[in-house]
FISE-67869 format. One record per residue (C-alpha): residue in one letter; x, y, z negated. Coordinates in steps of 0.1 Angstrom, whole numbers. Each point is the difference from the previous one (the first is absolute). Layout:
REC res     X     Y     Z
REC   A     X     Y     Z
...
END
This chain:
REC res     X     Y     Z
REC   X  -215   912 -1283
REC   X     8    36   -10
REC   X   -31    20    -8
REC   X     7    28    24
REC   X     9   -21    30
REC   X   -23    -8    29
REC   X   -22   -21     2
REC   X   -19    14   -29
REC   X   -23   -29    -6
REC   X    11   -35    -8
REC   X     4   -25    29
REC   X   -23   -24   -16
REC   X   -29    24    -1
REC   X     8    12    35
REC   X    -1   -35    14
REC   X   -32   -10   -18
REC   X   -18    31    14
REC   X    15     1    35
REC   X   -29   -17    18
REC   X   -26    21   -17
REC   X    19    32     6
REC   X     3    -8    37
REC   X   -38    -3     3
REC   X    -5    31   -21
REC   X    24    20    21
REC   X   -16   -12    32
REC   X   -35    10   -13
REC   X    13    34   -12
REC   X    15     6    35
REC   X   -33    -8    16
REC   X   -18    23   -23
REC   X    25    28     7
REC   X    -5    -4    37
REC   X   -38     0    -2
REC   X     0    30   -23
REC   X    24    19    22
REC   X   -21    -8    32
REC   X   -32    11   -17
REC   X    16    32   -14
REC   X    16    10    33
REC   X   -32    -7    20
REC   X   -20    20   -26
REC   X    23    30     2
REC   X     1    -1    38
REC   X   -38     0     0
REC   X    -1    30   -23
REC   X    25    19    21
REC   X   -20    -8    32
REC   X   -34     9   -15
REC   X     0    37     9
REC   X     5    -8    36
REC   X   -25   -13    26
REC   X    14   -35    -2
REC   X    -4    -2   -38
REC   X   -35    14     2
REC   X    -8   -26    26
REC   X    13   -28   -22
REC   X   -22    12   -29
REC   X   -31     3    22
REC   X     4   -35    14
REC   X     7   -14   -34
REC   X   -31    17   -14
REC   X   -21   -13    28
REC   X    11   -36    -7
REC   X    -1     0   -38
REC   X   -28    24    -9
REC   X   -26   -27     4
REC   X    16   -23   -25
REC   X    -7    -2   -37
REC   X    24    28    -7
REC   X   -18    26    22
REC   X    15    31    15
REC   X    16    11   -33
REC   X    15   -34    -6
REC   X    15    -1    35
REC   X    18    33    -7
REC   X    11   -12   -34
REC   X    15   -32    15
REC   X    20    18    27
REC   X    12    30   -21
REC   X     2   -13   -36
REC   X     0   -38     5
REC   X    36    -4    10
REC   X    15    17   -31
REC   X   -22   -22   -22
REC   X    11   -32    19
REC   X    36    11    -4
REC   X    -6     5   -37
REC   X   -14   -35    -4
REC   X    29   -16    20
REC   X    25    21   -21
REC   X   -15   -14   -32
REC   X     5   -35    14
REC   X    36     9    10
REC   X     8    12   -35
REC   X   -15   -31   -16
REC   X    23   -22    22
REC   X    30    22    -7
REC   X    -3    -5   -37
REC   X    18    22   -26
REC   X    35   -14    -1
REC   X    23    11    29
REC   X    33   -16     9
REC   X    27    26     9
REC   X    28   -14    21
REC   X    33    16     8
REC   X    -2    21    32
REC   X    25     0    28
REC   X    23    30    -4
REC   X     1    22    31
REC   X    30    21    10
REC   X   -23    28     9
REC   X   -26    19   -21
REC   X   -35   -14     4
REC   X   -28    23    11
REC   X   -33    -5   -19
REC   X   -31    18    13
REC   X   -17     0   -34
REC   X    29    14   -20
REC   X    22    21    24
REC   X    -8    36    -8
REC   X    -6    22    31
REC   X   -13    31   -17
REC   X    10     9   -35
REC   X   -11    36    -3
REC   X   -33    11    15
REC   X   -38     1    -4
REC   X    -2   -38    -1
REC   X    28    -5   -26
REC   X    23   -30     5
REC   X   -10   -17    33
REC   X    14   -33    11
REC   X     4   -11    36
REC   X   -31   -21    -1
REC   X   -21    28   -15
REC   X    13    24    26
REC   X   -10   -24    27
REC   X   -34    -2   -15
REC   X    -3    38    -1
REC   X     9     2    36
REC   X   -26   -27     9
REC   X   -27    18   -18
REC   X    10    33    16
REC   X    -2   -15    35
REC   X   -34   -16    -9
REC   X   -14    34   -11
REC   X    11    17    32
REC   X   -13   -29    21
REC   X   -34     0   -19
REC   X    -4    37     5
REC   X     9    -2    37
REC   X   -23   -31     6
REC   X   -30    16   -18
REC   X     5    33    19
REC   X    -1   -18    33
REC   X   -31   -19   -10
REC   X   -17    31   -13
REC   X     6    19    33
REC   X   -16   -29    19
REC   X   -28    -1   -25
REC   X    -9    37     4
REC   X    -9    -6    37
REC   X   -28   -23   -13
REC   X   -16    29   -19
REC   X   -20    26    18
REC   X     7    31   -21
REC   X     5    36     8
REC   X    36    12     5
REC   X    -2    21   -32
REC   X   -10   -31   -21
REC   X    26   -22    17
REC   X    28    12   -23
REC   X   -20    -4   -31
REC   X    -9   -36    10
REC   X    36    -7     7
REC   X    10    13   -34
REC   X   -26   -22   -17
REC   X    12   -31    19
REC   X    36     9    -9
REC   X   -10     1   -36
REC   X   -16   -34     3
REC   X    32   -14    15
REC   X    21    15   -28
REC   X   -23   -17   -25
REC   X     5   -33    18
REC   X    38     3    -1
REC   X    -3     8   -37
REC   X   -19   -33    -5
REC   X    27   -19    19
REC   X    26    15   -24
REC   X   -22    -9   -29
REC   X     1   -37    10
REC   X    35     0   -16
REC   X    -5    26   -27
REC   X   -10   -22   -29
REC   X    24   -29     7
REC   X    31    15   -17
REC   X   -17     9   -32
REC   X   -13   -34   -10
REC   X    25    -7   -28
REC   X    -3   -37     1
REC   X    -7    -2    37
REC   X     7   -34    16
REC   X    12    19    32
REC   X    26    20   -19
REC   X    12   -32   -17
REC   X     2   -17    34
REC   X    25    26    14
REC   X    16     5   -35
REC   X    -7    37    -2
REC   X    -7    10   -36
REC   X   -29    24    -7
REC   X    23    29   -11
REC   X    17    -1    34
REC   X   -33    -4    19
REC   X   -17    31   -15
REC   X    19    23    23
REC   X   -17   -17    29
REC   X   -33     8   -15
REC   X    11    36    -4
REC   X    11     3    36
REC   X   -33   -17    12
REC   X   -20    22   -23
REC   X    14    32    14
REC   X    -6   -12    36
REC   X   -35   -13    -7
REC   X   -12    32   -17
REC   X    16    21    27
REC   X   -21   -17    26
REC   X   -32     0   -22
REC   X     6    38    -5
REC   X     3     6    37
REC   X   -32   -21     4
REC   X   -20    21   -24
REC   X    16    33    13
REC   X   -11    -7    36
REC   X   -36    -5   -10
REC   X     0    31   -23
REC   X    13    22    27
REC   X   -24   -14    27
REC   X   -30     3   -23
REC   X    10    35   -12
REC   X     2    12    36
REC   X   -34   -15     7
REC   X   -14    16   -31
REC   X   -11   -33   -15
REC   X    26    -6   -27
REC   X   -23     2   -30
REC   X   -27   -20    18
REC   X    22   -29    10
REC   X    25    -2   -29
REC   X   -28   -11   -24
REC   X   -15   -25    24
REC   X    -5   -36   -12
REC   X   -12   -21    30
REC   X   -14   -34    -4
REC   X    10   -11    35
REC   X    34    12     9
REC   X    28    18   -19
REC   X   -11    16   -33
REC   X    19    33    -2
REC   X    -4     9   -37
REC   X    16   -32   -13
REC   X    29     7    24
REC   X     4    35   -15
REC   X     0   -14   -35
REC   X    26   -27    10
REC   X    22    26    17
REC   X    -1    24   -30
REC   X    10   -29   -23
REC   X    28    -9    24
REC   X    12    36     3
REC   X     2     3   -38
REC   X    20   -32    -3
REC   X    23    12    29
REC   X     6    34   -15
REC   X     9   -14   -35
REC   X    22   -27    15
REC   X    25    25    14
REC   X    35    -4   -13
REC   X     0    31   -22
REC   X   -34    -7   -16
REC   X     8   -36    -5
REC   X    34     8   -17
REC   X   -11    29   -22
REC   X   -37    -9    -6
REC   X    -1   -37     1
REC   X   -31    -4   -21
REC   X   -19    23    24
REC   X    12   -22    29
REC   X    -9   -32   -18
REC   X   -35     9   -11
REC   X    -9    16    33
REC   X    11   -31    18
REC   X   -28   -19   -17
REC   X   -22    17    26
REC   X     9   -28    23
REC   X   -32   -17   -10
REC   X   -20    30    12
REC   X    21     2    31
REC   X    -6   -36    10
REC   X   -36    -4   -10
REC   X   -11    32    18
REC   X    21    -9    30
REC   X   -21   -32     3
REC   X   -32    21    -3
REC   X    14    24    27
REC   X     9   -25    27
REC   X   -22   -30    -9
REC   X     9   -36    -3
REC   X    10    -4    37
REC   X    29    25     0
REC   X     9    -6   -37
REC   X     7   -37     8
REC   X    31    13    19
REC   X    17    10   -33
REC   X   -17   -25   -23
REC   X    28   -26     0
REC   X    26    22   -18
REC   X   -25    14   -24
REC   X   -12   -35    -8
REC   X    35   -11    -9
REC   X     4    31   -22
REC   X   -33    -8   -18
REC   X    13   -35    -7
REC   X    32    14   -15
REC   X   -18    27   -20
REC   X   -25   -24   -15
REC   X    29   -24   -11
REC   X    19    30   -15
REC   X   -32    10   -18
REC   X    -4   -35   -15
REC   X    37    -1   -11
REC   X     1    35   -15
REC   X   -30    -5   -23
REC   X    20   -22   -23
REC   X    20    17   -28
REC   X    35   -13    -2
REC   X    21    -5   -31
REC   X    31    21    -5
REC   X    23   -26   -17
REC   X    26    26    -9
REC   X    10    36     8
REC   X    31    20    -7
REC   X    15    34     8
REC   X    36     6    12
REC   X    21    30   -10
REC   X    -3    14    36
REC   X   -38     3    -4
REC   X    -8   -32    20
REC   X   -26   -24   -13
REC   X    -2   -37     4
REC   X   -33   -19    -1
REC   X    -1   -38    -1
REC   X   -33   -12    13
REC   X   -16   -35    -5
REC   X    -5   -21    31
REC   X   -12   -36     5
REC   X    27   -26     6
REC   X   -13    -7    35
REC   X     0    35    14
REC   X    21     4    31
REC   X    22    30     7
REC   X    36     7    10
REC   X    28    23   -12
REC   X   -10    27    26
REC   X   -36     4   -13
REC   X   -18    30   -16
REC   X   -32     4   -19
REC   X   -26    27    -5
REC   X    -5     9   -37
REC   X   -29    17   -18
REC   X     1     9   -37
REC   X   -36     6   -11
REC   X    10    21   -30
REC   X    15    25    24
REC   X   -24    -2    30
REC   X   -27   -23    13
REC   X     6    12    36
REC   X    38     3     4
REC   X    20   -29    14
REC   X    38     3     4
REC   X    23   -23    19
REC   X    32   -13   -17
REC   X    27   -24    12
REC   X     3   -33   -18
REC   X    33     0   -19
REC   X    -1   -37    -9
REC   X     6   -31    21
REC   X   -27   -27     2
REC   X    27   -23   -14
REC   X     4    21   -31
REC   X   -30   -18   -16
REC   X   -34   -13    10
REC   X   -20    21   -25
REC   X    10    36     8
REC   X     8    27    25
REC   X    19    31    -9
REC   X    -1    36    14
REC   X    22    30    -7
REC   X   -17    34    -1
REC   X    18    33     3
REC   X   -17    29   -19
REC   X    -3    26    27
REC   X   -36    14    -2
REC   X   -30     4   -21
REC   X   -13   -36     1
REC   X    34   -15    -9
REC   X     5    26   -27
REC   X   -33   -11   -16
REC   X    10   -36     3
REC   X    32     8   -19
REC   X   -20    18   -27
REC   X   -23   -30    -3
REC   X    30   -23    -5
REC   X    13    24   -27
REC   X   -33    -3   -18
REC   X     2   -38     2
REC   X    35     1   -15
REC   X   -11    22   -28
REC   X   -30   -22    -6
REC   X    21   -32    -3
REC   X    21    17   -27
REC   X   -31     7   -20
REC   X   -21   -30    10
REC   X   -15    -6   -34
REC   X   -13    36    -2
REC   X   -20    -1    32
REC   X   -34   -16     6
REC   X    -5   -21    31
REC   X   -22    26    15
REC   X    26    28    -3
REC   X    29   -21    12
REC   X    13    15    33
REC   X    -4   -22    31
REC   X    12    -4    35
REC   X   -27   -14    23
REC   X    15    -8    34
REC   X   -14   -12    32
REC   X    21   -13    29
REC   X    -3    -4    37
REC   X    25   -22    18
REC   X    27   -10     2
REC   X     5    11    36
REC   X    31     2    22
REC   X    20   -19    25
REC   X   -13   -35     9
REC   X    35   -14     1
REC   X    29     9   -23
REC   X    23    13    27
REC   X    27     8   -26
REC   X     8   -37     1
REC   X     6    -1    37
REC   X    34    17    -1
REC   X    33   -12   -13
REC   X    10    36    -7
REC   X   -22    27   -16
REC   X     5    37    -5
REC   X   -27    15   -23
REC   X    -1    38     0
REC   X   -21    17   -27
REC   X    -4    33   -17
REC   X   -14     4   -36
REC   X   -31   -21    -7
REC   X     3   -15    35
REC   X    22   -27   -16
REC   X   -31   -18   -13
REC   X    -6   -24    29
REC   X    38    -7     2
REC   X    -1   -13   -35
REC   X   -26   -25    12
REC   X    21    -9    30
REC   X    32    -5   -21
REC   X   -19   -21   -25
REC   X   -17   -21    27
REC   X    34    -7    17
REC   X    16    -9   -33
REC   X   -28   -24   -11
REC   X     2   -17    34
REC   X    37    -4    -2
REC   X    -3   -14   -35
REC   X   -28   -24    10
REC   X    14   -10    34
REC   X   -30    14    19
REC   X     1    13    36
REC   X    21    32     0
REC   X    25    14    25
REC   X    15    31   -16
REC   X    37    -4    -9
REC   X    10    36    -3
REC   X   -22    27   -16
REC   X     9    36    -3
REC   X   -22    24   -19
REC   X     5    37     6
REC   X   -20    19   -27
REC   X     1    38    -2
REC   X   -14    16   -32
REC   X    -1    36   -13
REC   X    11    -7   -36
REC   X    16   -28   -19
REC   X   -31    -6   -22
REC   X   -16   -18    30
REC   X    26   -27    -4
REC   X   -21   -14   -28
REC   X   -22   -15    26
REC   X    27   -27     5
REC   X   -12   -15   -33
REC   X   -32   -11    18
REC   X    20   -28    17
REC   X    25   -21   -19
REC   X    20   -15    28
REC   X    24   -23   -19
REC   X   -28   -15   -19
REC   X   -19    -9    32
REC   X    29   -16    17
REC   X    31     0   -22
REC   X    23   -15    28
REC   X   -14    23    27
REC   X    36    13     9
REC   X     8   -35    13
REC   X   -31    -1    22
REC   X    -2    35    13
REC   X    18    33     1
REC   X   -21    28   -17
REC   X    11    36    -2
REC   X   -19    29   -14
REC   X    14    34     8
REC   X   -17    28   -20
REC   X     4    37     9
REC   X    -9    25   -27
REC   X    -3    32    20
REC   X    -7    27   -27
REC   X    27   -10   -25
REC   X    37     5     7
REC   X    11   -24   -28
REC   X   -16   -27   -22
REC   X   -15     9   -34
REC   X    12   -18   -31
REC   X   -30   -22    -2
REC   X     1   -11    37
REC   X    19   -31    -8
REC   X   -30   -14   -18
REC   X   -27    18    20
REC   X   -12   -32    17
REC   X   -10   -13   -35
REC   X   -18    31   -12
REC   X   -37    -9     2
REC   X   -28    11   -23
REC   X   -18   -29   -17
REC   X   -28   -17    18
REC   X   -36     3   -10
REC   X   -25   -28     3
REC   X   -35    13     7
REC   X   -29   -21   -13
REC   X   -13   -23    27
REC   X   -29   -21     9
REC   X    19   -28    17
REC   X    -9    11    36
REC   X    26    -3    28
REC   X    -2    16    34
REC   X   -27   -14    23
REC   X    12   -23    29
REC   X   -27    16    23
REC   X    24    17    23
REC   X     3    -3    38
REC   X    37    -8    -3
REC   X    -7   -29   -24
REC   X   -10   -35     8
REC   X    -1    -5    38
REC   X   -27   -27     0
REC   X   -24    20   -22
REC   X     5    33    18
REC   X    -5   -19    33
REC   X   -32   -15   -12
REC   X   -11    35   -12
REC   X     6    14    35
REC   X   -16   -28    19
REC   X   -31    -3   -21
REC   X    -6    38     1
REC   X     5     1    38
REC   X   -24   -29     6
REC   X   -25    15   -24
REC   X     2    33    18
REC   X    -6   -15    35
REC   X   -28   -22   -15
REC   X   -18    30   -16
REC   X     3    21    31
REC   X   -15   -28    21
REC   X   -28    -7   -24
REC   X    -8    37    -4
REC   X    -2     4    38
REC   X   -23   -30     5
REC   X   -23     3   -30
REC   X    -2    38    -6
REC   X    13    22    28
REC   X   -15   -19    30
REC   X   -31   -12   -19
REC   X   -10    34   -12
REC   X    13    19    30
REC   X    25    22   -20
REC   X    13    25    25
REC   X    14    29   -21
REC   X    37     2     6
REC   X     9    15   -33
REC   X   -20   -26   -20
REC   X    16   -28    19
REC   X    34    15    -8
REC   X    -9     1   -36
REC   X   -11   -36     0
REC   X    33   -10    17
REC   X    20    17   -29
REC   X   -23   -17   -26
REC   X     7   -34    16
REC   X    38     6    -1
REC   X    -1     9   -37
REC   X   -26   -27    -9
REC   X    20   -28    17
REC   X    31     9   -20
REC   X   -20     3   -33
REC   X   -19   -33     5
REC   X    21   -24    20
REC   X    34    15   -10
REC   X   -12     5   -36
REC   X    -9   -37    -3
REC   X    36    -9    10
REC   X    14    26   -24
REC   X   -20   -16   -29
REC   X    14   -35     7
REC   X    35    14     7
REC   X    -1    17   -34
REC   X   -13   -31   -18
REC   X    26   -22    16
REC   X    29    21   -11
REC   X   -14     8   -34
REC   X     1   -38    -6
REC   X    33    -7    18
REC   X    19    31   -12
REC   X    -8     4   -36
REC   X    26    19   -20
REC   X    17   -21   -26
REC   X   -11     8   -36
REC   X    35    13    -9
REC   X     9    12    35
REC   X    -1    36    -9
REC   X    23    -5   -29
REC   X    25   -17    22
REC   X    -1    29    24
REC   X     5    26   -27
REC   X    30   -18   -12
REC   X    14    -4    34
REC   X    -5    37     9
REC   X    19    10   -31
REC   X    27   -27     2
REC   X    -7   -12    35
REC   X    15   -35    -3
REC   X    14   -18   -29
REC   X    38     1     5
REC   X    14   -34     8
REC   X    28   -16   -20
REC   X    25    13    25
REC   X   -12    35    -6
REC   X     0     1   -37
REC   X    37     6    -4
REC   X     2    25    28
REC   X    -2    38     2
REC   X   -29     6    23
REC   X     9    37     1
REC   X    33    -9    16
REC   X   -18   -20    26
REC   X   -23    30     8
REC   X    29    23     4
REC   X    18   -24    24
REC   X   -26     5    28
REC   X   -12    36    -8
REC   X    20    30    11
REC   X   -12    35   -11
REC   X    12    32    17
REC   X    -7    35   -14
REC   X    -5    32    19
REC   X    -1   -15    35
REC   X   -24   -15    25
REC   X     3   -31    21
REC   X    21     4    31
REC   X   -16   -25    24
REC   X    27     2    26
REC   X    26   -10   -26
REC   X   -22   -27   -15
REC   X    -8   -17    33
REC   X    36     2    11
REC   X    10   -18   -32
REC   X   -27   -26     5
REC   X    12    -6    35
REC   X    34    -8   -14
REC   X   -13   -22   -29
REC   X   -29   -17    17
REC   X    11     2    37
REC   X   -21     5    31
REC   X   -32   -17   -14
REC   X   -37     5    -1
REC   X   -10    23   -28
REC   X   -35     8   -12
REC   X    -2    36   -13
REC   X   -31     7   -21
REC   X   -10    36    -7
REC   X    27    18    21
REC   X   -21    14    29
REC   X   -24    18   -23
REC   X    28    15   -21
REC   X    19    12    31
REC   X   -33    15    14
REC   X    -6    18   -33
REC   X    35    15     1
REC   X    -4    10    37
REC   X   -32    18   -10
REC   X    18    17   -29
REC   X    28    12    23
REC   X   -25    16    23
REC   X   -15    18   -29
REC   X    35    14    -9
REC   X     5    11    36
REC   X   -33    19    -1
REC   X    10    17   -33
REC   X    33    10    16
REC   X   -18    16    29
REC   X   -23    18   -25
REC   X    30    13   -19
REC   X    16    13    32
REC   X   -31    21     7
REC   X     0    12   -36
REC   X    37    11     1
REC   X    -6    19    33
REC   X   -28    19   -16
REC   X    20     8   -32
REC   X    32    12    17
REC   X   -16    33    10
REC   X   -14     7   -34
REC   X    16    23   -26
REC   X   -10   -18   -31
REC   X     6   -36    13
REC   X    31    -9   -21
REC   X   -20   -18   -27
REC   X   -22   -18    24
REC   X    30   -10    21
REC   X    15   -15   -32
REC   X   -30   -22    -4
REC   X     1   -11    36
REC   X    38    -7    -5
REC   X    -9   -24   -29
REC   X   -26   -17    21
REC   X    25    -4    29
REC   X    25   -16   -23
REC   X   -26   -25   -13
REC   X   -11    -8    35
REC   X    36    -5    10
REC   X     4   -27   -27
REC   X   -32   -17    10
REC   X     9    -1    37
REC   X    34   -15    -9
REC   X   -18   -27   -20
REC   X   -23    -7    30
REC   X    29    -1    23
REC   X    17   -27   -21
REC   X   -32   -20    -1
REC   X   -11     3    36
REC   X    29   -17    17
REC   X    -3    -9    37
REC   X   -20   -31     7
REC   X   -11   -16    32
REC   X   -16    25    25
REC   X    -3    27   -26
REC   X    38     4    -3
REC   X     5    30    23
REC   X   -32    19   -11
REC   X     7    -5   -37
REC   X    36    12     3
REC   X   -10    30    21
REC   X   -27    10   -23
REC   X    21    -2   -32
REC   X    29    18    17
REC   X   -23    27    13
REC   X   -15     5   -35
REC   X    35     4   -15
REC   X    10    24    28
REC   X   -31    22    -7
REC   X     8     0   -37
REC   X    35    11     6
REC   X   -12    28    23
REC   X   -25    10   -26
REC   X    26     1   -27
REC   X    23    22    22
REC   X   -30    23     6
REC   X    -7     3   -37
REC   X    36     7    -9
REC   X     1    28    25
REC   X   -32    15   -14
REC   X    13    -3   -35
END
């Protein structure tokens, strides 16, 4: 059987596992249905809650369950936070049954393009960035919910006012305070979801196969909405109390029974600081300010619990509890220092670090890690895509790092010191020898390797964005060589770089050595576009081999820790279940033997105890599982004594050439599937038309294209804005007597803009529904430039 033909697994193994797979598939289907029903019912309840029907359901539920062991707070926790924890436990069971290896089968080819809610872009340029059809639908649902909640609460508030016997002049102030209360309640309902997207190893994100880096934008959206409602909440009270002349009296109030105002003020201030520093401009230009300020989330959450008490805090406790679980696991993993097996620098200024990992660590070719280098900073963590496939070797994982900012420049300098120290090793004492002490969180990423689910792949990258595609190519080649499950037959890589020195990155993957007969098993093409050079330099023919020597930092034999949420499904499931059971047990025992026994009534104190129980259950019950988890894998996943030496050799020579390779010119093999074009950019219309001719009307997976197009759309808009600004400037200069010199400068700027718009026009070819708008905008931009040139010529 040919390696690339379907079925991808042998018939013998398929027959032997057919009965068990049927049972597993049936059980997975049941779990899916149960989780879907629970989730839909939970969301419907949250949507209904602001209305009279939802309030009635909660009132009846509280009356029935408040006399149980869980008490009033427990009843609220079960109905608001319980469902998401139950779904998490079922999701863990689902992933355990699913296992790690997935079988990809050939899909039926449709004559018509398929519409995918999760990937079809609806908005590509706007405040939300690139928005898919599913995300747009979610935005619309949330918008309808907000309007409905405001309307429902307003109707209830007007009815509620009739129950208060107040003077007409005080009626408006009372209505303002009640409205502020409602805004706070809507903010709490938004906060139910706020912490779910930022749990990096979240079982829920793995269930729906949304990686953390994609889910963070949901946290950003929810954060803006939540803080907007909390701000309105605080503003309503401030205005009402100011009018009443009681602002200073009430704002420092800390009630034992009821809402404690001062903790709410502290929580709101912390939230506003996080909100202000998370705005796009601040996050982009002052990232460290954003990062350090965001650590105020601890103050925000704790003082929110003191403000509202345990009863209302239990509404948002589920998502926060899952975040604490993830954060504790990340803390345990990141405490270990990880060996850097080797490190090297490429001519283009990119660095490669090869990190030690245990043989049993699970990840896929679409993963990324967070890296800390303690010699540079004890606080900074930076994410980097993994550039190696898990099939490259069981002892290592590699990352490529582009030198772009201060942290990466310091890392490059540290590597230079290491290289110098190796050359004068005998002259340095062990204490003065330079070190690289790294800590790693992850790997994180997609739960399933979706690059294996398509027969045809188009990989679009710019600059250092090629890193994950090296891992994808290597993964496919290894699977082709070893006969593992793998659908791709045709792979086209479109890589745009500024200068030819970036071509040296190709040396990080030795394709012929991985699978010397790959051309018989798949069609691989790498089209490189060097945009800032019109012709190749003399040394470009060997640029893929130009790599500085590797350095081998002194190590302690410590690989990455396996304590990661995306790691072993059984252990991560036990960690979740034990912590959840421990939390419920601690809350129940605390309620019976302390709160009820000693008649504890202070809301803020009960809220504090609730938070303490959340943290303590993770530390005690979850920590016990973490200890056994770590011991188990320390024993089962020890690194071989000479494992690092093998990795070092393989990263320099990758694979020992086979007998068939020894007499061949590998350079000729490389040039056979790599095409380099100078002074041009990729023309996607031409590319996809050629693919349609070569591959036919077939299903193609395009990775990276939407983000690239959205970036160019945004760039085109910036050019349009500059054109409008120049038009205004020309109009003001034409009536001036000494404007000749300034007009000359404007003329030069116009010429440059004309070139840039032409490049964008070549790039942004019509696609799908953007066809008409893209053509119209580019044509309008060229028209304006022509008019501007004519105007300048007349002025000259």
